[in-house]
Backbone bond lengths (Angstrom), bond angles and torsions (degrees), N, CA, C in turn:
res aa  C-N    CA-C-N  psi(-1)  N-CA   C-N-CA  omega(-1)  CA-C   N-CA-C  phi
1 M - - - 1.446 - - 1.524 107.94 -
2 T 1.322 115.44 127.06 1.456 120.08 179.84 1.525 110.43 -103.29
3 T 1.322 115.44 164.79 1.462 118.69 177.91 1.527 110.55 -65.79
4 K 1.320 117.11 -32.22 1.469 119.58 176.48 1.524 110.35 -63.55
5 Q 1.326 116.89 -44.29 1.465 119.68 178.63 1.529 110.53 -61.64
6 I 1.307 116.45 -39.28 1.469 120.04 177.37 1.523 109.78 -61.71
7 D 1.335 116.29 -47.36 1.467 120.37 178.84 1.523 111.61 -61.01
8 Y 1.327 116.81 -42.61 1.465 120.68 179.22 1.531 110.53 -63.10
9 C 1.305 116.70 -42.73 1.464 121.25 -179.51 1.525 111.05 -62.79
10 I 1.307 116.07 -45.80 1.478 120.49 179.01 1.529 110.07 -63.14
11 E 1.331 116.61 -40.26 1.466 120.12 -179.69 1.524 111.43 -67.99
12 L 1.319 117.81 -41.09 1.464 120.15 177.76 1.524 110.78 -64.45
13 A 1.313 117.01 -39.02 1.465 120.16 177.27 1.531 110.24 -62.95
14 R 1.319 116.31 -36.97 1.463 120.99 -178.83 1.533 111.37 -72.17
15 T 1.332 117.27 -45.94 1.470 120.73 -174.51 1.519 113.59 -89.69
16 Q 1.326 117.37 -26.02 1.465 123.94 -175.46 1.524 111.75 57.05
17 S 1.341 115.66 29.32 1.460 121.11 -179.15 1.521 108.87 -146.05
18 F 1.340 115.46 123.80 1.462 119.35 178.22 1.523 110.99 -63.71
19 S 1.339 116.77 -42.43 1.465 118.93 -177.17 1.535 111.17 -68.47
20 R 1.319 117.73 -44.65 1.461 120.55 179.38 1.524 111.25 -67.67
21 G 1.329 115.90 -39.71 1.455 120.20 178.30 1.514 112.05 -62.70
22 S 1.328 115.88 -43.07 1.473 119.28 179.22 1.522 110.89 -66.40
23 E 1.332 117.49 -38.53 1.473 120.52 176.82 1.521 110.57 -61.29
24 N 1.324 116.19 -45.86 1.463 120.57 -178.91 1.522 112.69 -64.70
25 M 1.331 116.64 -28.31 1.464 120.85 -179.51 1.526 111.97 -96.19
26 Y 1.331 117.12 1.60 1.469 123.32 176.57 1.526 113.10 59.63
27 V 1.330 115.29 42.94 1.466 121.35 174.46 1.522 108.01 -133.35
28 S 1.327 115.80 164.25 1.457 118.97 177.63 1.529 109.45 -70.70
29 Q 1.313 115.15 155.16 1.464 119.82 -179.53 1.522 111.64 -62.98
30 P 1.346 119.97 -41.17 1.468 118.87 177.65 1.535 112.80 -61.64
31 T 1.320 117.03 -39.45 1.470 120.78 177.96 1.519 110.21 -63.11
32 F 1.319 115.60 -45.47 1.468 122.17 179.61 1.533 109.98 -59.24
33 S 1.319 116.40 -50.36 1.466 121.65 -179.42 1.524 111.52 -61.46
34 Y 1.321 115.74 -42.26 1.464 120.91 -178.95 1.531 111.07 -63.10
35 Q 1.312 117.23 -42.15 1.466 120.58 -179.95 1.539 111.35 -66.65
36 I 1.317 116.78 -36.56 1.473 120.45 175.96 1.526 109.17 -64.54
37 K 1.315 116.45 -44.25 1.478 121.07 178.90 1.523 110.75 -61.10
38 L 1.344 117.56 -44.73 1.472 120.70 177.79 1.530 111.27 -60.61
39 L 1.318 116.24 -40.66 1.461 120.29 178.87 1.519 110.97 -62.77
40 E 1.321 116.68 -45.08 1.465 120.39 178.97 1.526 111.05 -62.79
41 E 1.321 117.21 -39.23 1.466 119.99 177.21 1.525 110.99 -64.52
42 E 1.318 116.04 -39.21 1.463 119.97 -178.95 1.530 112.21 -66.95
43 V 1.331 116.69 -42.92 1.469 118.93 -178.42 1.526 111.92 -80.11
44 G 1.319 118.21 -21.13 1.449 121.00 174.64 1.512 116.05 88.25
45 F 1.314 118.08 15.29 1.472 120.62 175.39 1.527 109.19 -152.22
46 D 1.336 115.11 160.44 1.472 120.37 178.01 1.518 109.21 -76.81
47 I 1.309 114.97 123.51 1.465 120.61 176.23 1.521 109.11 -86.44
48 F 1.333 115.47 -36.20 1.457 121.75 -176.55 1.519 110.80 -121.35
49 E 1.305 114.28 147.03 1.458 122.08 171.28 1.521 106.02 -103.51
50 R 1.315 116.04 116.29 1.459 120.64 -177.12 1.517 110.18 -83.85
51 N 1.330 114.86 141.93 1.459 120.96 174.45 1.527 107.89 -141.70
52 G 1.284 117.57 177.35 1.458 121.53 -177.24 1.518 114.04 -59.67
53 K 1.316 116.46 -27.81 1.463 120.40 -177.05 1.527 113.23 -93.08
54 G 1.320 117.97 -13.61 1.464 119.57 -178.43 1.509 111.00 155.42
55 A 1.318 116.25 -127.67 1.456 120.99 -177.10 1.518 109.83 -149.73
56 T 1.317 114.47 142.05 1.462 120.39 174.06 1.523 107.77 -123.14
57 L 1.295 115.61 156.33 1.462 120.69 -179.19 1.523 111.05 -73.20
58 T 1.308 115.36 138.71 1.463 120.42 169.78 1.534 106.71 -77.48
59 P 1.334 118.66 165.61 1.472 118.91 176.57 1.539 112.11 -55.61
60 A 1.332 116.76 -41.89 1.466 119.44 177.33 1.526 109.93 -66.45
61 G 1.325 116.22 -35.83 1.455 121.29 178.65 1.515 113.00 -65.18
62 Q 1.331 115.81 -37.32 1.473 119.35 178.02 1.521 110.93 -60.49
63 Q 1.313 116.22 -46.38 1.455 120.49 179.38 1.532 110.31 -65.80
64 F 1.331 116.35 -42.71 1.453 121.74 -178.47 1.530 111.15 -61.95
65 V 1.325 117.25 -47.64 1.460 121.43 -178.69 1.533 110.74 -66.46
66 S 1.309 116.83 -34.42 1.465 119.62 175.94 1.530 110.55 -60.45
67 F 1.333 116.27 -45.67 1.465 120.16 177.35 1.525 111.07 -66.01
68 L 1.335 116.82 -40.78 1.467 120.35 179.06 1.522 111.53 -61.08
69 S 1.325 116.71 -42.44 1.467 120.35 -179.48 1.526 110.66 -62.15
70 N 1.329 116.16 -45.01 1.466 119.54 178.04 1.526 110.96 -64.31
71 M 1.332 115.83 -41.19 1.455 120.31 179.91 1.526 110.46 -64.16
72 R 1.318 117.17 -41.54 1.473 121.32 -179.63 1.522 110.15 -64.32
73 D 1.323 117.39 -41.89 1.464 120.63 177.08 1.530 110.74 -62.22
74 D 1.337 116.42 -44.15 1.466 120.56 177.56 1.528 110.91 -62.20
75 M 1.320 116.30 -39.51 1.461 120.50 -179.55 1.527 110.36 -65.12
76 K 1.315 117.03 -42.79 1.468 120.48 178.29 1.526 110.62 -61.63
77 R 1.330 116.39 -43.75 1.472 120.05 178.29 1.521 111.06 -63.45
78 A 1.326 116.90 -41.61 1.470 120.77 179.91 1.526 110.67 -63.27
79 I 1.313 116.89 -41.28 1.466 120.66 178.81 1.527 110.16 -65.31
80 E 1.329 116.78 -45.75 1.470 120.24 179.39 1.523 111.24 -60.67
81 Q 1.333 116.68 -44.50 1.463 119.80 179.94 1.519 111.09 -65.11
82 G 1.329 116.98 -41.09 1.456 120.26 177.63 1.518 111.67 -61.85
83 Q 1.322 116.37 -41.86 1.457 120.12 178.91 1.520 110.76 -65.45
84 N 1.329 116.51 -40.16 1.458 119.40 179.37 1.520 111.84 -65.92
85 F 1.328 117.18 -41.92 1.455 120.32 -178.63 1.522 112.43 -72.64
86 S 1.316 117.15 -31.99 1.458 119.16 -176.88 1.524 112.53 -86.19
87 A 1.314 116.43 -18.43 1.469 119.11 -178.81 1.519 109.82 -70.11
88 K 1.286 114.97 137.57 1.460 120.13 175.36 1.516 106.87 -102.30
89 Y 1.300 113.54 107.43 1.454 118.30 -179.67 1.518 108.77 -79.28
90 R 1.279 114.97 132.12 1.446 119.94 179.52 1.516 107.74 -123.90
91 D 1.282 114.95 117.82 1.451 121.32 175.80 1.516 107.96 -118.47
92 N 1.284 114.84 145.66 1.451 120.44 176.65 1.506 109.29 -105.91
93 I 1.302 114.51 134.20 1.456 120.46 175.09 1.519 106.43 -120.60
94 S 1.292 115.54 125.79 1.464 120.35 177.13 1.516 108.33 -104.73
95 I 1.308 114.89 129.93 1.461 120.42 178.81 1.520 107.51 -119.07
96 S 1.301 115.82 125.37 1.473 120.44 178.92 1.515 108.79 -111.06
97 L 1.302 114.99 123.74 1.459 121.04 179.21 1.513 108.86 -137.93
98 M 1.289 113.61 159.07 1.455 118.04 172.08 1.527 107.39 -70.11
99 V 1.304 117.97 154.06 1.457 122.72 -174.58 1.529 111.33 -54.04
100 R 1.293 118.22 -45.60 1.466 121.80 -177.82 1.529 111.08 -60.40
101 Q 1.337 117.42 -44.48 1.466 121.47 178.68 1.522 110.77 -66.99
102 A 1.335 115.83 -41.10 1.461 119.75 -179.90 1.513 111.27 -61.70
103 V 1.304 117.31 -39.51 1.464 121.53 -178.12 1.530 111.10 -71.07
104 Y 1.317 117.58 -40.45 1.462 120.37 -173.55 1.535 114.24 -92.53
105 F 1.318 118.33 -40.16 1.465 120.37 -172.04 1.529 114.45 -99.65
106 L 1.313 117.41 -33.86 1.460 120.18 -174.45 1.526 113.78 -63.53
107 P 1.340 120.66 -43.46 1.471 118.95 179.38 1.533 112.94 -58.16
108 E 1.311 116.92 -40.91 1.472 120.21 179.11 1.532 110.58 -68.64
109 A 1.316 117.62 -39.67 1.476 120.67 177.66 1.523 110.36 -62.58
110 I 1.325 117.33 -39.70 1.464 121.17 178.40 1.526 110.41 -65.49
111 R 1.325 118.09 -43.22 1.471 120.72 178.24 1.536 111.68 -60.44
112 I 1.293 116.86 -43.84 1.472 120.94 179.53 1.538 109.52 -64.10
113 F 1.319 116.26 -44.81 1.461 120.27 179.71 1.525 110.96 -62.05
114 E 1.328 117.88 -46.62 1.467 121.20 179.77 1.520 111.52 -61.87
115 K 1.329 117.01 -34.97 1.473 120.99 178.98 1.534 110.39 -66.18
116 R 1.305 116.49 -42.50 1.468 120.97 -178.30 1.524 112.71 -79.41
117 Q 1.301 116.90 -31.21 1.466 122.38 -177.23 1.523 109.40 -121.41
118 S 1.318 116.87 66.79 1.465 121.47 -173.30 1.533 113.16 -64.45
119 H 1.318 117.96 -20.25 1.463 121.10 -179.76 1.533 112.57 -83.02
120 V 1.329 116.89 -6.72 1.464 121.40 -178.21 1.521 109.07 -97.18
121 Q 1.304 115.32 131.57 1.450 120.53 178.71 1.529 109.23 -97.81
122 I 1.322 114.96 130.25 1.465 120.14 179.71 1.526 107.84 -106.21
123 T 1.326 114.94 125.85 1.455 120.72 179.08 1.523 107.85 -125.89
124 P 1.340 117.04 104.43 1.477 118.93 179.10 1.523 111.13 -67.51
125 K 1.297 115.65 139.12 1.467 122.00 174.58 1.511 107.33 -125.85
126 F 1.282 115.04 128.97 1.468 119.50 -178.19 1.496 111.12 -105.84
C-alpha cells in the first residue's frame, strides 16, 4: 500500500466518483481506478461498491477509510515534526559596536552566550 493509494482511496470515499476523484488528484481516471483496484486486492476485501454513478463505501470500507484518514493525518504530523526537528535553523545576528567596546565587552558577551546556548554556533565575520 502506497501513500498515493491511501490518498486516492480517501478521495474516492469523499467524492464517490472515479472521474471527480481522479481530477482532484491530477491523474487519469484509468490510473486512479487501477490503483484503487490494486489496493483492494492487497487488503483482500472490497472497499468500494461500484455502481453506474460512481462508488460508495462498503461497511468494511467505511471502517478502513476511517482508519486510513487518521493514519494519514498522523503521518503528515510525523513528517512535519521530523522536518522541524531535523532542520537546522540559521539566523544571522549583526552586532555593531565601537572598536573599544568590541575589543573589551564583546568577547565576554560571546562566552556567556555560548555557555547558555551551547547548541548555537557563533561564527564571527569581519
